[in-house]
N, C-alpha and C positions, 0 to 999 in steps of 0.2 A: 906581337902584332895585335892590335886592338880589334875585338870582335865588332866594334861599332862600324868598322869599315865594310862589314859584310852583312849588315842587318837587313838590307833590301833584298838580297837574293842569295840563298844558300846553295851549295853544290853537293852533288853526290861524291862518294869516294873516288870515282873515276875521273872527276874533274868536270863532268857535265852538270848542267843546271838541274837541281832537284825539282824545280818547279815545272819543268817540261814533262810532257807525257802524262800529266795528271798526278805526278808524284808530289807528296807533301813532306815537309820537314818533320812531321809528327810520326815518324816511322819507328818501329821497334828497334831497339839498339842491341848491338852485339859487342860486348867488351868496350862499351862507351862510344862505339862508332855508329853513325847513322846508317841504316840500311834502307834502300828504296822500298816503298810499299804504297799501297793504294791510299789516297787521301780520304780522311774522314769526311771532308767537305765536298768530295767529288759528286757532281750532279748525277752521274750515272750510277753511283754506288747505291745498293739497296739499303744500306744503313745510313745514308745521308739524311739530312734534315728535310730537304725538299726534293721533289722530282722535277725534272726539267719540263716535262709535259704531263699535266694532270689529266689530259683528255685521252691518254694512251689506254688502250684496252688491256685487260689482264689476261692471264693464261687461258681462261675459259672463254675468251672472246666477247665477254659481256662488258659493257661500258661501266666504268667505275664511277659511282656518284661522288660528288665533292663532299668532304667531311665538314661537319659543322665546326667552324672555328670558334675559339674562345674570344669573346668580345673584348676588344682593347679599350682600356679606360682612357679618359681624356688626360693628357699630360699637361700639368701646369708649367708655365715658362715665365722666367723673369723678363723684364723689359730692358731694352738696350738704351743707352744714352742717345740724345738727339745728335751728338757729335759722331755717333756711329750709324746714323740714319734712322734711329728710332725703331719701333716695332718690338717683336719678341725675340728672345735669344733662340738661335737655331741649334747651338751645340749643347743640347741637353744631355743628361746622363744616359739616356736610352741608346745613344749612338754607339756606345762602347760594346753593346751586345746586340748589334743589328741582326734582324731575323732574315735579311736577304742572303741568298747563297753566296754571292760574290763578296759582300761586305762582311758577313758574319763569319766566314770561314777564316781559318788561320793561314792566309796565303803568304807566300814568301815576300811579296812586295809590300805588304801592309805593315808588318811589325818593325818597330825600331828597336831600341835596346829593350829586351823582353823582360828581364828580371832585375830587381834591385841588386841581387847578389852578383849577377853578371856584370852590371854596371860598375859595382865596387871592384870587381876583379879586373876590369879593364883599366881603371884608374891605378890600381896597384902595379899592373904590368907596365903601364906608361911611366910610372914613377921610378921603375928600376932601370930605365934607360939612362946611361951615363951622360952627363951634360958635356963632358969633354970629348966624347966620341964623335967621329966624323959623321956628317949627315948622310944617311943612306939615300940612294936614288929612289924616286917614287916608282911603285910597281904599277903595271898596267892592270886593267880590270880583270882580264883573264888570269893573270898571275895571282892577283889577290884571291880570286875565287878558288884557284887550285890550292894555294897555300892554306886557305881557311878550311877547305874540305879535308885536308890532311891532318888537321888538328881536332882533338876531341871537343865536342861542344860542352861548354861549361855548365849549361843547364842540365846536361845528362848526368853530371856528377852530384847534383843536389839530391838530398834524401827523398824529396817529394816527387822526383822525376818518374820512377816506375809507377807509382800510384796515379799520377796525373795522366800519363800517356797510355798506360795499359788498361786503366779502369775508368777514370773520370771522363776523359774526352769522348770515348765511344758512347757512354751514357748521356753525356751532355749534348751530343749531336742529335739524340732522340728527344731529349727533354726540351730543347729550345725550339723545336719545329713550330712554325706559325700556324700550320693547318691542323693542329690538335685541339680537341675540345678540352674543357676543364677536367672532365672525368678521365679522358685518355692521358692527360698529362700527369695526373696524380701519381701513378705507379712509377714512371721513370724519375720523377722528382724525389720520391721517397727512397728509391734505390740510390740515387745520386747523393742524397744527404747521409744515408746510412754508410755509404762508402767513404765519405770524407770526414765524418764526425770524429772528433778527437784530434784531427790533424789540420783543422781549418786554419789555424794561425800560420802553420807552415806553408800551406797551399796558397794562402792569400797574398804572399809576397810577390808573386809574378803576375804578368799580364794575363796569361792563359788561365791560371788558377783563379784570378780575380773575376774573370768573365764567367767561369763555372759557378762561383759563389753568387754572382749577381743573378744568374738564372734561378738558383734556389730561392733567393730572397724575393725575386719578382713573382715567381709562380708557386712558391711553396705555401704551406699553411702557417698558422701561428706558431706551432711547435718548431718547424724548420727555421723560420725567420728569427725567432727568439734565440734558438740554439746557436745559429751562426753569429748573431750579434753579441751574445754574452761570452762566447768563446774568444771573440776578438776584443773584448773590453779593454785589456791592457794596451792595445795598439790604436785605439780610436783616434787620438790626436795625431799620432804618426801617420796613420792612414790618410788623414785629411791632407797631409803635406806630400803624399806620394803621388807620383805621376800617374799611376794606374789605380792604386787603391782608393783614390778620391772618388772614383765612380761607384765603387762598392759602398763607400761611406754615404754617398748621396742616396743610394738605394736603401740602406739601413735607416737613415733618417726619415725617408719617405714611407717605408712599409712597416717599420717597427716603432710606433709612437711611444712605447714604454721606455725606450732608451733615452728619449730626449731630456727628461729631468736629470738623468745620470750623466749625460754628456755636457750639459751646461757648465757645471763646476770645473770640468776639465778644460773648457775653452776660455772662460772669462779671464783667468789670470794672464793669458797671453793673447787677448782678443785682437789688439792692434797689430801685433806681429802676424797673426793668422790672416788678417784682412789684407795685409801687404804681401802675403805669400802667393806666388803665381798659381799654385795648385790648391791650397787650402781655401782660397777665396770662393771657389765654386761651391763646395758643399756647405760652407758657412752661410753664404748668401741664399742658397736654396733653403736651408734650415729657417732662416729668419723671414725670408720673403714669402715662401710657399707653404710651409708646413707648421710653423710655430704658432701656438696660441697667444692670446694677448699677454698672459702672465709670463710665458716663456720669452716673448720678445722683450718685455721689460727687464727680465733677469739678464738677458744677453746684453742689452744696452748698458746695464749697470757695470759691465766689464770695463767700460771707458771711464767710469767715475774715479776720482782720486781716492787713494787708500784711506785718507782721513774720513771721508764720508762713509765708506764701507765699514770702517771700524765703529763709527757712531751708531749706525742703524742696521748693521749686518745681522745682528742677533734678534732684531725685532721684526723681521719680515715674516708676516703671517700669511694668511690666505691672500690678502691683497698686497701686491708688490707696488711700491711707490716709485714714481719717477723722480727726476732731479728737482722739479718744482715743489712737489709734495714733501720731499725729504728736507729741502732747505726750509720749508715752512714749519714743519712739525718737530724736527729733530734738533735744530740749532736755535730755534726761538728768535730772539731779537738781536743776536750777536751779529752785527753787520760786518765786522772784521772777519769773522769766521766764514760767513757767506762769500765775501769777496775773495778770500783765500781759496775756497773750493772752486769758485768760478774761474779763478786764475789757473787752477789745475786743469779744468775742462778746456779753457781757452788754449792752453799749450797743446793739448791733444788735437784740437780742431785745427789750429794753425800749422801744426806739424804735418797733418795730412794734406792740407792745401799747398804747403810749400815743398812737399816731397817730390822727388824726380819721378818716382813711380806713381802714376795717377789711377791705378785700378781701384784703390780703396775709395776714391772720390765717387765712383759710380754706384756704390752699394747703398741700399736704402737704410741699413742699420746705422751707417755714419750720418746719413741725412737726418735721422731721428735725433741723434745726439746734437747736431747743429741747431735743429729747431728748438730743442729743450734749452740749449745755451742762449740763443737769441731771445727766447721768451723770458728767461730768468734774469738776464742782465738789465732789461727794462723794468722788471718787476721789483728786484731786490737792491739795485744800485741806484745811486743818485744820477741825475740827468747828465752831469758833466762826465762822470766815470763811464756811464753807459754809452754816451756818444763817442768817447775815446775808443772803447772796445769795438764799437760798431765800425769805426773808420779803420781800425787795425784789421778787422775781418774783411772789409772791402779791399784794402790794399793787398791782402794775401790771396783772397778767393774770387775777386770779381771776374778775372779771366777764366776761372774754372766753373763759373755758374752754369754754363751749358752742360756740364757733366752731371748736374744734380737735379735739374728741373723735370726729369722724366718720372720721378716718383712723387707720391702725394706729399710726403714730408719735405722733400727737396723743393718742390714747387711752393710749398707754404713758406719756406725760408726766404726765397727770393721775393715772393709777394709781400711779406712783412717788411723787407728792406725797402721795397718800392714805396710802400705806404709811409714809412718813417723818414726816408731820405729827402734831401732837398733836390732842386732841379739838376745841379751839377753832379751830385752823386748818382742820380737816376740815369744820367747819360753813361756814367761809368758802368752801371749794372747792365743796361740794355745794349750797349754797343757790341759786346761779344755775342749776344744772342742773335743779332741781325745776320750773322754769317750762317745761321742754321734755320732760317725762317720756315722752309717747307717742312722739315722734321718737327719744328716747334708747333706748327699748325696741326700736324697729323697725330700728335700725342695728346691724349685726353687730359693728363695732368700738366704737361708743359704749356698747353694753350691757356691755362688759367693765369699764368704769368702775363701773357699777352693781353688777356681781358682786363686784368688789374691795371696794366699800363694804360690801356685805352680809357679806363675810368678815373685814373689818378693824375696822369701827366697833363699839366695845363698847357704846355707848348704843343698845341695840336698841329701847328705847321711842321714842327720837327717830326711828330708821329706820322703825319700825312705823307711827308716826303720820304720817310724812312720805312717804317713797318707797313703802313697802309698800302703804299705803292707796291711794295714787295709782295704783299699778300694778294692784291688784286691782279698782279701780273701772273700769278699762279692759279687764278680763279678757275680756268677750264680744267685744271688738274684736281684742285681741291674739291670742286663740286661733286666729283664722283667718289670721294673718300668719305667714309663714315664719320671720322673725326674732323677731317679737314674742312668740310662744308660748314661746321659749326662756327668757324672763325668768320666766314663770309656772312653767315646769318647774324652773328653778334654785331657786325657793323650795321646791319640793316634794321634789326629789331631785337635789341639786347635784352629786353624783359619779357619776351614771348615764352609762355609756358608750353607752347607747341613744340619748341625746339630745345628748351633747356629745363633741367630738373629744378623744382622749387628750391631745393637745398643749394644748388649752384647759384641761382639768382640771389638768394639770401646771403650767401658767403661773399659774393662780389659786392653786394650792396653794403655789407658790414665793413668791408675793406675801404670802400670809397667814403663811407661815413666817418670812419676812423681817421682817414687822411684829412678830411675837412676839420675834424676836431683838433688835430695836431697842427693845423695850419699849413701843411705841406701841399694841399690842393685847395684852390680858392675859386676856380672858375665854376659857373653854374653847370650842373650835370646835363641839362637839356641843350645848352649852348655847345658844350663840348661834343655831344653826340651828333648834333647837326653839322658841326664843322668837320668831324671825321667822315660823316656820310657824304659830304660834299666832295671830299678827296677820293672817296671810293666809287661814287656813282658812275662816273664816265667809264671807268675801266670795267665795272661789272656789266653795264649795258652793252659794252663792246664785246664782252665774253659771251653774252647771250646771243648777240647778233652773229657771232662766228660759230658757236657750237650749240645754239638753241635747239636745233632739230634733234641732236643726239641727247642733250640734257633732258629734254621733255620726255624722252623714252625711258629714262632711268628713274626709279622711285625716289631716290635721295636727291639727285641733281634737279629733278622736277620741282622740289620744294624750294631750291635756290632760285629757279626761274620765277616762281610765284612771287617771292619776296622782293626780288630785284625789280620786277615790273610794277609792284605795288608801292614800294618805299623809295626806290632810287629817284634822284632828281636829275632832270636833263631830257634830252631828245630821245624818245623811246621808239621812234619810227623804225629804225633798223632792226631792233629786237622784235618788234611786232611783226614786221615783214617776214623775218626768219621763222617765227612760230606759225604764222599763217601759211607759209609755203610748205611747212611740214605736212599740212593737210591736202596739199595739191597732188594727191594720188587718188585714183578711183577707189571708192569704197566697195568692198566685195558684196556680192549678192548670190546666195543669202549670207547674212551676217554670221561669222564664225561663233561657235558655242564652246570653244576650248577654254577651260577655266585657267589654264596656264599658257597663254600665247607667247610666242617668241618675240622678245622685245625688239630685236633688230629688224625683223621682217614684217611684223604685223602693222596694220594701220594704227596710228596713234589713238584713234577713237575706239579701238578694241582693247586698249590697255587701261586698267582701272585707275592707275596713278596719273596717267596722261589725261584721262577724262576729268579727274578732280582738278588738275591744273587749269585746263581750258575753262571749266565751269567757274572756278574762282576768279580767273582773270576777266571773264565776260561779265561777272557780277560786279567787278570793280574793287573787291576787297574781301576780307574774311567776315564770316557770320559771327556775331557776338551773341552767345547764348543768354547772357544777362539782359541785354537790351532787346533781344529778338530782332535784330536788324543787322544789315551789312555795314561795316565800318569803311567808309570811303575816304581814302587819303589822296587820290588823284581823280578829279572829276572827268578828265579827258581820257582816262585809260579805257573805260568800258566802251564808249561809242567808237573810238578809233579801232580798238581791237575787234569789236563786233563787225565793223565795216570791212576790215581786212580779211576776217574769217569768211564772211559771206562771199566776197569776191573770189577767194581761193576755192571754195567748195562748189561754186556755180560756174567755174571756168569751163569752157567747152572741151579743153584738153582732158578733163577728168570725167566728163559725161554731162556737164551742165545741170539742168533741172532734174534729170533722172538720178544723178549722183546725190542731190539733196534728199530726194525721196528714199533712196537706199539708206542714207544716214539716219533718217527719221525712223526707219524700221529696224535699225541696227542696235548696237550696244550702248549708245550714248544719247538717249532721249532727253536727259537732264541738261546736256550741253545745248541741244536745240531749243529747249525751253528758255534758258538764259540768253541765247542768241536772239531769239524772237523778242524777248523782253527788252534787251539792250537796244535793238534796232527800233523798237516802238518808242523808247524814251528819246532817241536821237532823231525821230521824225522820218525814219527810212523804212517804216513798216510796209509801205506800198509795194516795194520790190519783193518783199517776202510774200505778200498777198498774191502777187502774180504767179508765184511758183506753188505755194502750199494752199492757196485758196481755191484751187481747181476742184471740180467735182470728183469725189471718190478718194481723195487723198486722206481725208480724216478717217474714213472707214478702213483704209488699209493700215493706217497707224494703229487704230484700235485693235486690230487683229494681233498685233505684236504682244508677246508674253513678257517682254522686258519690263523691269521695274521703271516706272516713270512714263510709260507709253500712254497711260490714261491722262496724265497731266498734260502731256504734249498734245494729245488730241483736243483737250479743252482749249489750249492756247490757239490751236489752228482754227477751232470753231469761232473764236473771238475775232479773227481777222476780218 
């Protein structure tokens, strides 16, 4: 009977469940049979890692103070493909040694096949069953538990079992506690390492032993970490392929940088095999994405190169490690046939990954780097006809899989390069699969660069407007509140604004558009293309502000979208203006609050610094240009219409009428009132302002305010 059938719940010798009553499977053994004992992870046990109630009084009746915990370091995480929703990976290596009581304990329900040796034993037993025998009837759950309880546990027969259960696990329960300071943890970690030293290879093969070693590596010093790593050196590659040891290998790569140069030669000969391995792909990708230096990344990518290239320059790699392009330039000279032969070898590797039934290698950035190097080299070293042929072979094999690669910097660069170089028909082939993942595409910082390049290079703006622009705008109320997502909306409105985009980003996109014009794949004028795209986006963006403007203006990021939509969008803005003005149709508090961090959901919009900037900008009609020292007006009607709507909202009798205006003047937004008065003056409606603020004593009350801008507001009131 295979032990796999019983890995969810183990039973005591009497047939009862050993998980009941606080019993654990990690009990001391007697002649190989498990005996019931207290669980090491029991919350009530005084030796457990955590106490259920930290506020409980001690025996002296005094309240125990909370210990100073060791500060947790920030954990780097890899990004998920947009086909998986984007964002960061959640299943990082730390989950295997969770510090929570319920998750970190070795409960009966959690463990699957626990040891590699046990799994091998199961297969051997299953193989001994004769094929010609009659099929036995299936056992019930209770029968399975009883039968399994009567059998000796295979893990108890392992040589490492007494050491693990009698010595290491009790020490581990103390060393792994989350409420220990660094100094408090040092002693149990040293004891744990000294107990396991010399038998690390033996202990590491199982799930439980691997978690013990992970704790030593995570919390130990340089000596402990290096000692564990070097004792396991013969098994590094095998550990990466193991279901449980891969977590320990990720820890070693992360915490022991000295082993990385030694690990690379063990990985590169079978790099593609490891990348396609369901277990090895995790530590390998962690190594490349999160912890490797620039030189180490280049050495890893060289594992994909054909043997011919490795032989030519393998012995000449010095301090500087060369990539594919530099190697083809320097080491092969002008032999075009040799270059083409090597690129054919790289092409085979690339197409094999794209055509493979297992797609996990596609999502890894180390593969994306290889594809980028390949695409760059075929256009640099091959003639146009051969390069175009290889390009179309790549499109035929990989176009449907491009959504799997755009979430990384190199993968995004590959698809952008293809968009720049391809004709209109091929661009449709590239973009069509991406349309299925528009939301995730917009919310990923690297993937959205593909979308920006398409906006800048595709001449068929009607197609882009009906496909991508309409999809993006339909998500505007969601994207506006996302840090990355709002950038797509802003790119449609003001693509060259350094307020929203880094100069490097603008330069990179401009270079791509310029290259497309040089190649002749894009012919339409840039300004014409942007105006046409904006015309498709304006109506939907204005509608989004009309529907959610009151919420958006309260959010620091979404408020920026509101500004740009009102300033740059084309069309009827009356609905959006009405929504923003109605957001102020609530009585302003008296006295004005002085909380530096007001609640965004309940505070008056004119008490939120970001909302104040939004209203001030819209009342002025545009953004202030520091070079010209003037406001850039793009819509002459915006300022007067917006000012009139704001004045009607704040003077409404339902919010206090004239008294509400006076409270706002003495409040936190005097600059908004300055712009409001100036806008109404330009539109010829200053008379109604004078009736309210021109009264005797108003100027004096405003001057008493200590808010910044109160003096300027008093001057404006005096001019009425």
